[in-house]
C-alpha positions as CSV (number, residue, x, y, z in Angstrom):
1,X,0.0,0.0,0.0
2,X,1.3,3.5,-0.9
3,X,0.2,6.9,0.1
4,X,1.1,10.2,-1.6
5,X,0.2,13.0,0.9
6,X,-0.4,16.7,-0.1
7,X,-1.3,19.4,2.4
8,X,-4.2,21.4,1.1
9,X,-6.3,24.4,1.9
10,X,-9.2,22.7,0.1
11,X,-9.5,19.7,-2.3
12,X,-12.2,17.9,-4.2
13,X,-12.9,15.0,-6.6
14,X,-15.0,15.9,-9.6
15,X,-16.6,13.4,-12.0
16,X,-18.6,14.5,-15.0
17,X,-18.7,18.1,-13.7
18,X,-20.2,16.9,-10.4
19,X,-18.3,17.2,-7.1
20,X,-18.2,13.7,-5.6
21,X,-16.3,14.7,-2.4
22,X,-14.6,17.7,-1.0
23,X,-12.7,18.9,2.1
24,X,-11.5,22.1,3.6
25,X,-8.0,22.4,5.2
26,X,-6.2,19.1,5.6
27,X,-4.6,16.6,3.3
28,X,-5.4,15.0,0.0
29,X,-4.1,11.4,0.0
30,X,-3.6,9.4,-3.2
31,X,-3.9,5.7,-2.2
32,X,-2.4,2.8,-4.2
33,X,-3.5,-0.6,-3.1
34,X,-1.7,-3.8,-4.1
35,X,-3.1,-7.3,-4.2
36,X,-0.9,-8.4,-1.3
37,X,-2.0,-5.5,1.0
38,X,-4.0,-6.3,4.1
39,X,-6.4,-4.4,6.4
40,X,-3.5,-4.3,8.9
41,X,-1.3,-2.5,6.3
42,X,-4.1,0.1,5.9
43,X,-4.5,0.5,9.6
44,X,-0.7,1.0,10.0
45,X,-0.5,3.7,7.3
46,X,-3.7,5.4,8.6
47,X,-2.2,5.5,12.1
48,X,1.0,7.0,10.7
49,X,-0.9,9.6,8.7
50,X,-3.0,10.7,11.7
51,X,0.2,11.1,13.8
52,X,2.3,13.0,11.2
53,X,3.2,16.5,12.4
54,X,2.7,18.5,9.3
55,X,1.8,22.0,10.6
56,X,3.3,24.7,12.8
57,X,2.2,25.3,16.4
58,X,0.8,28.5,17.7
59,X,4.3,29.9,18.2
60,X,5.1,29.2,14.6
61,X,7.5,26.3,15.3
62,X,7.2,24.0,12.2
63,X,6.3,20.4,12.2
64,X,4.6,20.4,15.6
65,X,0.9,19.7,15.0
66,X,-1.0,16.8,13.3
67,X,-4.3,16.4,11.5
68,X,-5.8,15.2,14.8
69,X,-4.4,18.1,16.8
70,X,-5.9,20.6,14.3
71,X,-9.0,18.6,13.6
72,X,-8.3,18.9,9.8
73,X,-9.9,16.8,7.1
74,X,-8.7,14.0,4.9
75,X,-9.7,13.3,1.3
76,X,-8.6,9.8,0.1
77,X,-8.5,9.3,-3.7
78,X,-7.8,5.9,-5.2
79,X,-4.8,6.0,-7.5
80,X,-3.9,2.6,-9.0
81,X,-1.0,4.2,-11.0
82,X,1.1,4.4,-7.8
83,X,2.0,0.8,-8.6
84,X,2.5,1.4,-12.4
85,X,5.7,-0.1,-13.9
86,X,7.6,2.2,-16.2
87,X,9.8,0.3,-18.6
């Protein structure tokens, strides 16, 4: 399982000019799932994601606060190309 994480002020998924899902401040996560991945793999990566300190604290010190600390949002987007083979 692979995640590509991008901090965002807002993000959305649009299909046929219709917004399917959207978030405000948080992270957009592209998710690649492999045949061998298990639920345990997903739980481990989700736990890491929730604990990652990606934002500054109130004093401006970088890398001090997490998604959970800030109560920010997550948008997961399936991205099978994360496992693409380029020859």
